[in-house]
C-alpha positions in Angstrom: 110.7 29.1 78.7 110.4 32.2 80.7 112.0 35.2 79.4 114.4 37.1 81.2 114.9 41.0 81.2 117.8 41.9 79.0 120.9 43.1 81.2 123.0 46.2 80.5 125.8 44.1 79.4 123.8 42.3 76.7 123.2 45.5 74.6 125.9 47.9 76.1 128.0 47.4 73.0 125.5 48.2 70.4 125.1 51.6 69.6 122.1 53.7 67.6 123.3 56.8 65.9 120.2 58.8 67.2 120.6 58.3 70.9 121.4 61.2 72.9 124.4 61.6 75.3 123.4 59.5 78.5 124.5 57.8 81.4 125.4 54.0 81.0 121.8 53.0 82.5 120.2 55.6 80.6 121.9 54.2 77.4 120.7 50.8 78.2 116.9 52.0 79.2 116.8 54.3 75.7 117.5 51.5 73.5 114.2 49.8 74.8 112.5 53.0 75.1 113.3 54.0 71.5 112.1 50.8 70.0 109.0 50.8 72.0 108.3 54.4 71.0 108.7 53.5 67.6 105.7 50.7 67.9 103.7 53.2 69.8 104.3 55.5 67.0 103.1 53.4 64.3 99.8 52.8 66.4 99.4 56.3 66.9 99.8 57.7 63.5 97.1 55.1 62.3 94.7 56.4 65.0 95.3 59.8 64.1 92.9 59.4 61.4 90.3 57.5 63.7 88.2 60.8 63.6 88.0 61.4 60.2 86.9 57.7 59.8 84.3 58.0 62.1 82.9 61.4 60.1 83.6 60.8 56.6 83.2 57.2 56.3 81.1 56.0 58.9 78.8 59.0 59.4 79.3 59.3 63.0 76.8 62.0 64.7 77.9 64.9 67.0 77.2 62.8 69.8 79.3 59.7 69.1 82.2 62.0 67.9 82.0 63.7 71.4 82.0 60.5 73.1 84.9 59.3 71.0 87.4 62.2 71.4 86.4 62.6 75.3 86.2 59.1 76.4 89.7 58.4 75.3 91.0 61.3 77.8 88.7 60.4 80.4 90.4 56.9 80.1 93.4 58.6 81.7 91.4 58.4 85.0 92.6 54.7 85.4 96.2 55.4 86.5 94.6 57.7 89.6 92.2 54.6 90.5 95.2 52.7 92.0 98.0 55.3 92.8 97.9 54.0 96.3 98.3 50.4 95.3 101.2 51.2 92.8 103.0 53.6 95.2 106.3 52.2 95.9 105.5 49.2 93.5 106.9 48.8 90.0 104.2 46.6 88.6 106.4 45.1 85.4 103.7 42.5 84.3 101.3 45.4 83.8 103.3 45.7 80.4 101.9 42.4 79.2 98.5 42.7 80.7 97.5 46.0 79.8 99.4 45.7 76.3 97.2 42.7 75.6 93.7 44.7 76.7 95.2 48.1 75.2 96.8 47.4 72.1 96.5 43.8 70.7 92.8 44.2 71.6 92.6 46.8 68.5 92.7 44.1 66.2 88.9 44.0 67.2 88.0 47.0 65.2 88.1 44.2 62.0 84.3 43.9 63.1 83.5 47.4 63.8 81.5 48.5 60.8 79.3 51.0 62.6 80.1 54.1 64.5 79.3 53.5 67.8 81.2 50.2 68.2 84.2 51.5 66.6 84.2 54.4 68.9 83.8 52.0 72.0 86.5 49.9 70.8 89.0 52.9 70.6 87.9 54.1 74.3 87.9 50.7 75.7 91.5 50.1 74.7 92.5 53.7 75.4 91.4 53.3 78.6 93.3 49.8 79.3 96.7 51.3 77.6 96.7 54.4 79.9 97.0 52.0 83.0 100.5 51.6 81.9 101.4 55.0 82.8 102.5 54.7 86.4 104.8 51.9 85.4 106.4 54.1 82.5 107.0 57.1 84.9 108.5 54.7 87.5 110.7 53.4 85.2 111.9 56.7 83.5 112.2 58.2 86.9 114.6 55.4 88.1 116.6 54.8 85.3 117.3 58.2 83.8 119.1 60.9 85.8 117.1 64.2 86.2 119.6 66.1 84.1 119.0 63.6 80.9 115.3 62.8 81.2 114.1 65.6 79.2 116.6 64.9 76.7 116.1 61.3 76.5 112.3 61.6 76.6 112.5 64.1 73.6 114.5 62.0 71.4 112.3 59.0 71.9 109.4 61.2 70.9 111.3 62.1 68.1 111.4 58.5 66.9 107.8 58.1 68.0 106.8 61.0 65.8 108.7 59.8 62.8 107.1 56.3 62.9 103.6 58.3 63.5 104.4 60.4 60.5 105.0 57.6 58.0 102.0 55.4 59.4 99.7 58.2 59.2 100.6 58.8 55.6 100.3 55.3 55.0 97.0 54.8 56.6 95.6 58.1 54.5 96.7 56.3 51.3 94.8 53.3 52.3 91.9 54.9 53.4 91.8 56.8 50.0 91.8 53.5 48.3 89.3 51.9 50.3 87.8 53.7 53.0 86.9 50.9 55.3 90.8 49.8 55.0 91.0 49.9 59.0 89.3 46.9 59.2 92.1 44.7 58.0 95.4 46.9 58.8 94.1 47.1 62.5 95.3 43.8 63.0 98.8 44.6 62.2 98.7 47.6 64.5 97.4 45.7 67.4 100.3 43.4 67.1 102.7 46.2 66.8 101.3 47.8 69.8 101.9 44.8 71.7 105.4 44.3 70.5 106.1 47.9 71.8 104.8 47.1 75.4 106.7 43.8 75.4 110.0 46.0 75.0 109.4 47.9 78.0 108.7 44.9 80.1 112.1 43.7 79.2 113.8 46.6 81.2 115.2 46.0 84.4 114.4 48.8 87.0 117.8 50.3 88.5 116.1 51.3 91.7 113.1 52.4 93.4 112.5 56.2 93.4 113.6 57.5 96.7 115.6 54.4 97.5 119.2 54.7 98.2 121.6 54.2 95.4 122.2 50.9 94.2 119.0 49.7 96.4 117.1 47.0 94.3 113.0 46.8 93.8 111.6 44.6 96.6 109.6 41.7 94.7 106.7 40.3 96.4 107.9 37.8 99.3 108.2 34.2 98.6 109.6 31.4 100.5 112.0 28.7 99.0 112.0 24.9 99.9 114.9 23.2 101.2 117.3 22.1 98.2 115.9 18.8 96.9 112.1 19.5 98.3 109.3 20.1 96.3 108.9 24.0 95.8 105.6 25.3 96.6 105.0 29.2 95.8 104.0 31.5 98.8 100.6 32.9 98.8 101.5 35.2 101.9 101.6 38.2 99.6 98.2 37.7 98.9 96.2 39.0 101.4 98.1 42.4 102.1 98.1 43.0 98.1 94.4 42.2 98.0 93.9 44.5 101.1 95.8 47.3 99.4 94.1 47.2 96.2 90.7 47.2 97.8 91.6 50.3 99.9 93.0 52.0 96.7 89.8 51.3 94.7 87.7 51.8 97.7 89.0 55.5 97.8 90.7 55.8 94.5 91.5 59.6 94.2 92.8 59.6 98.1 96.5 59.5 96.7 95.7 62.3 94.1 94.0 64.7 96.4 96.7 64.3 99.2 99.5 65.2 96.6 97.9 68.1 95.3 97.3 69.5 99.0 100.6 68.8 100.0 102.6 70.5 97.1 100.9 73.8 96.4 103.2 74.5 93.5 102.2 71.4 91.6 98.7 72.2 92.4 99.3 75.6 90.6 100.9 73.9 87.8 98.1 71.5 87.4 95.5 74.8 87.4 97.3 76.3 84.7 97.5 72.9 82.7 93.9 72.7 83.4 93.4 75.8 81.1 95.5 74.6 78.5 93.2 71.2 78.6 90.0 72.7 78.6 91.2 74.6 75.1 92.5 71.5 73.6 89.7 69.2 74.5 87.4 71.8 73.0 89.1 71.9 69.6 89.2 67.7 69.4 85.3 67.2 68.5 85.1 70.2 66.3 88.3 69.7 64.2 87.1 66.7 62.2 83.8 68.4 61.6 85.8 71.5 60.4 88.2 69.4 58.2 85.5 67.5 56.6 82.4 69.4 56.3 83.8 73.0 56.2 87.1 72.4 54.0 86.1 69.2 52.5 89.4 67.5 52.9 90.1 64.0 51.4 92.1 61.2 53.5 95.3 62.3 51.7 95.1 65.7 52.9 93.9 64.9 56.2 97.1 62.6 56.5 99.0 65.3 55.2 98.0 67.9 57.6 98.0 65.6 61.0 100.7 63.6 59.9 103.5 64.9 57.6 103.0 68.6 58.4 102.4 68.4 62.2 104.3 65.5 63.1 107.2 66.4 60.7 107.4 69.8 63.3 107.1 67.5 66.0 109.9 65.5 64.8 112.2 68.6 64.1 111.6 70.0 67.6 111.2 67.3 70.1 114.8 67.2 70.9 114.9 70.8 71.4 112.3 70.7 73.5 113.8 68.0 75.6 116.9 70.3 75.9 114.6 73.3 77.1 113.0 71.2 80.0 116.4 70.1 81.2 117.7 73.6 81.3 114.8 75.8 82.0 112.3 73.1 83.4 108.9 71.9 82.2 107.0 75.0 83.7 109.1 77.5 81.8 108.8 75.1 78.8 104.8 74.9 79.2 104.6 78.6 79.2 106.2 79.0 75.9 104.3 76.1 74.3 100.9 77.3 75.4 101.6 81.0 74.0 102.7 79.2 70.8 99.9 76.9 70.7 97.3 79.6 70.8 98.4 80.5 67.6 96.9 77.4 66.0 93.0 78.0 66.5 93.9 81.8 65.9 95.1 80.8 62.5 92.3 78.4 61.9 89.8 81.0 62.2 91.6 82.5 58.8 91.7 79.2 57.2 89.7 79.0 53.9 91.7 76.3 51.9 94.0 73.1 52.4 97.2 75.0 52.0 96.4 77.6 55.1 95.5 74.4 57.0 98.7 72.9 56.5 100.3 76.4 57.7 98.0 76.1 61.0 99.2 72.5 61.6 102.8 73.7 61.3 102.3 75.8 64.4 100.3 73.0 66.0 103.1 70.3 65.5 105.7 72.7 66.7 103.5 73.8 70.2 102.7 70.3 70.7 106.3 69.1 71.0 107.0 71.5 73.7 103.7 70.5 75.4 104.3 66.8 74.9 107.7 67.2 77.0 106.3 69.4 79.6 103.1 67.1 80.3 105.3 63.9 80.5 108.0 65.4 82.5 106.1 67.7 84.8 104.7 65.4 87.4 108.4 63.7 87.4 109.9 67.3 88.1 107.8 67.8 90.8 108.0 64.3 92.4 111.7 65.1 93.1 113.3 62.1 94.8 109.5 61.0 95.6 107.4 58.3 93.9 106.1 60.0 90.7 103.5 57.6 90.6 101.1 59.4 93.0 102.0 62.7 91.0 101.1 61.4 87.7 97.9 59.9 89.1 97.1 63.4 90.0 98.0 64.8 86.6 96.0 62.1 84.6 92.9 62.2 86.6 92.7 66.0 85.8 92.7 65.2 82.4 89.7 63.0 82.8 87.8 65.9 84.5 88.9 68.7 81.7 87.8 66.1 79.0 84.4 65.9 80.5 83.9 69.3 80.3 86.0 70.5 77.3 84.8 68.0 74.7 81.0 68.6 75.1 81.8 72.6 75.5 83.2 72.6 72.2 80.7 71.3 70.4 78.2 73.3 72.2 79.9 76.7 71.3 80.3 75.5 67.9 76.5 74.5 67.4 75.2 77.7 69.5 77.1 80.2 67.7 76.6 78.4 64.2 80.3 78.1 63.1 83.2 76.3 64.3 85.5 79.5 64.7 83.7 80.5 67.8 85.3 77.4 69.4 88.7 78.3 68.0 88.5 81.7 69.5 87.6 80.5 72.9 90.4 78.1 72.8 93.1 80.8 71.9 91.9 82.6 75.0 92.5 79.6 77.5 95.8 78.8 75.7 96.9 82.4 76.3 95.6 82.1 80.0 97.5 79.0 80.6 100.5 80.6 79.2 100.2 83.6 81.3 99.8 81.4 84.5 102.7 79.2 83.8 105.2 82.3 83.3 103.7 83.4 86.8 104.3 80.2 88.6 107.9 80.0 86.7 108.9 83.3 88.4 107.5 82.6 91.8 109.4 79.2 92.0 112.4 80.8 90.6 112.2 83.5 93.7 111.6 80.7 96.2 114.5 78.7 95.1 116.6 81.6 95.0 115.8 82.7 98.4 116.3 79.2 99.8 119.9 79.1 98.2 120.7 82.4 99.9 
């Protein structure tokens, strides 16, 4: 039996105590969004310890570890590869296809007993899952009003973080009991991740971004046979669709480049986010080496730092970050987040024991709660009433570029200096530079807005 999207009336009477104050369509969307976020939190929580598994259990080399952290971020280039194809289209079926390839396929970790196969499976599934970003952003842009997006997103991320925290602690205990436990709990994780994608598949799109109020999403054309006659599905849609996809893949970054050229404020936003991203990626391959080789943490301690402490702060501050995004905008939010985030690598330079490590990760979680909202809401903010998929395509393409540079650079700096603290200092400087740039951009756009209003 074909499954139909749930209607607003079907679930409009049920309430969730954690739901923020939203419009009717926002409440309908949030119910599925929140449950999907919970499923994704379980997946992300378990995957939080993957870098520790690679280094501590599987003995991964610097090269494999760098490939692992860099490859996942490079996978964010996928949305940019087909922004021209997805522009103006809500590809609802992508939740199922890429949920299958990007989440259910995690069950194949059952056969990964060596570092490289483990890393390759994670990178490939992450690459596939990232392809859902255009559909997700179009859904949030269409179904949440501008004044409530940050609030709804922050509340959903709070649920994601709560599920992540529990899953990370559970995975830490299992890995402490059996360091190869990932081989069998990955099956359950894959099923839960696919369920999260299927939940978003059920949501009806309110309207296309930029369309008139109440204007429905146009579906692929089809011709219906007269009553009583045999209905043969039309393939009239196939040729233009195939040509559009071929054009998008032939010049995959055309939409991203065009967007960055036409919107100078968004280009500046991405430049300053690039500084943050470089610093963030420099830290990723160095952190597991620092935790395993310099602090000699066990799985429970790693889960406490990366799960309980970090995402405990994330849970507490995500709603506040959403409110600040609605009131001050994602640019000002990013400026404050980057400045706060600079304290994380600064404190790591002073870390000598597990207690000080926990304090460092508390600042990390607080800052990342704000960064997470700014990262996701920024492209939608600059898109306005335009299609946000091309903005998100440009946003994610730049993530891939800085990952290719930042990940290897972090390892190189550490090995040349002979200490991970050299990488930490470099990351702190870049975070502060990004914060200063975002603050300047916020002031410039505020002056321009006041001049326009006057």
